[in-house]
GURO-273306 format. One record per residue (C-alpha): residue number from 1; residue in three letters; chain; x, y, z. Coordinates in pm, whole numbers, plus 50000, padded with zeros to 5 digits. Example, Ala and Ser with C-alpha at 12.3 -4.5 7.8 and 13.67 -1.06 7.14 Angstrom:
// residues 2
   num   residuo   cadena       u       v       w
     1       ALA        A   51230   49550   50780
     2       SER        A   51367   49894   50714
END
This chain:
// residues 73
   num   residuo   cadena       u       v       w
     1       MET        A   15058   02653   91701
     2       ARG        A   15113   02972   91892
     3       TRP        A   14890   03273   91881
     4       GLY        A   14961   03606   92038
     5       SER        A   14730   03864   92183
     6       GLY        A   14520   04014   91907
     7       SER        A   14553   03712   91677
     8       LEU        A   14265   03647   91439
     9       LEU        A   14151   03285   91431
    10       PHE        A   13905   03119   91198
    11       TYR        A   13690   02821   91282
    12       GLN        A   13446   02606   91096
    13       LYS        A   13156   02399   91228
    14       ILE        A   13301   02057   91139
    15       PRO        A   13063   01774   91236
    16       TYR        A   13138   01670   91593
    17       GLU        A   13174   01303   91497
    18       ASN        A   13453   01394   91248
    19       LEU        A   13683   01547   91512
    20       GLN        A   14012   01370   91583
    21       VAL        A   14280   01368   91850
    22       GLY        A   14513   01661   91779
    23       ASP        A   14243   01889   91636
    24       ILE        A   14221   02235   91790
    25       ILE        A   13866   02337   91874
    26       ILE        A   13675   02627   92018
    27       TYR        A   13408   02555   92276
    28       LYS        A   13190   02743   92519
    29       ASP        A   13272   02707   92888
    30       LEU        A   12917   02696   93023
    31       ASN        A   13023   02780   93380
    32       LYS        A   13221   03094   93293
    33       ASN        A   13035   03198   92976
    34       LEU        A   13366   03212   92785
    35       GLN        A   13487   03076   92454
    36       VAL        A   13797   02858   92498
    37       ILE        A   14047   02718   92246
    38       SER        A   14202   02381   92326
    39       ARG        A   14354   02074   92161
    40       ILE        A   14175   01738   92167
    41       ILE        A   14393   01490   92356
    42       LYS        A   14144   01202   92383
    43       ILE        A   13800   01097   92262
    44       ASN        A   13617   00923   92545
    45       ASP        A   13404   00611   92500
    46       ASN        A   13089   00817   92570
    47       GLY        A   13174   01057   92284
    48       SER        A   13289   01348   92498
    49       LEU        A   13629   01503   92432
    50       LYS        A   13922   01553   92667
    51       VAL        A   14090   01879   92574
    52       LYS        A   14390   02073   92699
    53       PRO        A   14504   02427   92618
    54       ASP        A   14851   02445   92462
    55       ASN        A   14961   02734   92685
    56       ARG        A   14850   02627   93033
    57       ASP        A   14773   02329   93254
    58       GLY        A   14433   02176   93302
    59       ILE        A   14223   01919   93122
    60       GLN        A   13855   01974   93045
    61       ASP        A   13578   01747   92922
    62       VAL        A   13383   01892   92629
    63       ASN        A   13052   01759   92498
    64       ILE        A   12860   01828   92179
    65       LYS        A   12651   02104   92344
    66       MET        A   12968   02298   92426
    67       TYR        A   13139   02251   92088
    68       LEU        A   13144   02555   91856
    69       GLY        A   13390   02455   91582
    70       LYS        A   13737   02348   91470
    71       ILE        A   14014   02604   91427
    72       THR        A   14105   02617   91058
    73       LYS        A   14366   02897   91042
END
């Protein structure tokens, strides 16, 4: 999916344990106090998520405290 500047996105608080590889989520970057949208590329053995934005490089680990919801539209 591609979104442009000014796009309106919807998300829903899907239970964390129901997330799957390929889902697009929104999470809070606790260091920068920003909300970030990324795709789940792996679910780690400890339950954390490896995510990567579609439009730039960089992989981030996301845990349940950071998770805000799954993008629905």
